[in-house]
C-alpha positions as CSV (number, residue, x, y, z in Angstrom):
1,X,-8.1,13.7,-23.3
2,X,-4.8,15.3,-22.2
3,X,-6.4,16.6,-19.0
4,X,-7.7,13.1,-18.2
5,X,-4.3,11.6,-18.8
6,X,-2.6,14.2,-16.5
7,X,-5.2,13.4,-13.8
8,X,-4.6,9.7,-14.2
9,X,-0.9,10.2,-14.0
10,X,-1.3,12.2,-10.9
11,X,-3.5,9.5,-9.4
12,X,-1.0,6.9,-10.3
13,X,1.9,8.9,-8.8
14,X,0.0,9.4,-5.5
15,X,-0.7,5.6,-5.5
16,X,3.0,4.9,-6.0
17,X,3.8,7.2,-3.1
18,X,1.1,5.6,-0.9
19,X,2.5,2.1,-1.8
20,X,6.0,3.1,-1.0
21,X,5.0,4.7,2.4
22,X,2.8,1.7,3.3
23,X,5.5,-0.8,2.4
24,X,8.1,1.0,4.4
25,X,5.8,1.2,7.5
26,X,5.1,-2.5,7.1
27,X,8.9,-3.3,6.7
28,X,9.7,-1.3,9.9
29,X,7.0,-3.1,11.9
30,X,8.1,-6.5,10.6
31,X,11.7,-5.6,11.7
32,X,10.4,-4.9,15.2
33,X,8.5,-8.1,15.3
34,X,11.5,-10.2,14.1
35,X,13.6,-8.6,16.8
36,X,11.4,-10.3,19.5
37,X,12.5,-13.7,18.2
38,X,9.2,-15.4,18.6
39,X,8.4,-13.9,21.9
40,X,5.0,-12.5,22.9
41,X,4.1,-9.4,20.9
42,X,3.1,-6.3,22.9
43,X,-0.5,-5.2,22.2
44,X,0.6,-1.9,20.6
45,X,2.9,-3.8,18.2
46,X,0.2,-6.2,17.2
47,X,-2.1,-3.3,16.5
48,X,0.6,-1.5,14.4
49,X,1.3,-4.7,12.5
50,X,-2.4,-5.3,11.7
51,X,-2.8,-1.6,10.7
52,X,0.3,-1.7,8.4
53,X,-0.9,-5.0,6.8
54,X,-4.4,-3.6,6.2
55,X,-2.9,-0.4,4.7
56,X,-0.7,-2.5,2.3
57,X,-3.8,-4.6,1.4
58,X,-5.9,-1.5,0.7
59,X,-3.3,-0.1,-1.6
60,X,-2.9,-3.5,-3.3
61,X,-6.6,-3.5,-4.0
62,X,-6.4,0.0,-5.5
63,X,-3.5,-1.1,-7.7
64,X,-5.6,-4.0,-8.9
65,X,-8.6,-1.8,-9.6
66,X,-6.4,0.6,-11.7
67,X,-4.9,-2.3,-13.5
68,X,-8.3,-3.6,-14.5
69,X,-9.3,-0.2,-15.7
70,X,-6.1,0.0,-17.8
71,X,-6.5,-3.4,-19.2
72,X,-10.2,-2.9,-20.1
73,X,-9.3,0.3,-22.0
74,X,-10.9,2.8,-19.5
75,X,-7.5,4.4,-19.0
76,X,-5.3,5.8,-21.8
């Protein structure tokens, strides 16, 4: 059991790191978008915004999955 817990903690730490990185990338892209003051978004910026949003959503789903595992007693 201690090895499982260490593995779970490492997974959770990596997830926190991914979340922080994805949130920072999304924040940076949103700052660039807001600087355009409602003007037309360049295609590369649209793509970067969609990619950043998709990454945050993917990490959010992973957090939800781990939360379900924890609440159902499959973790710890």
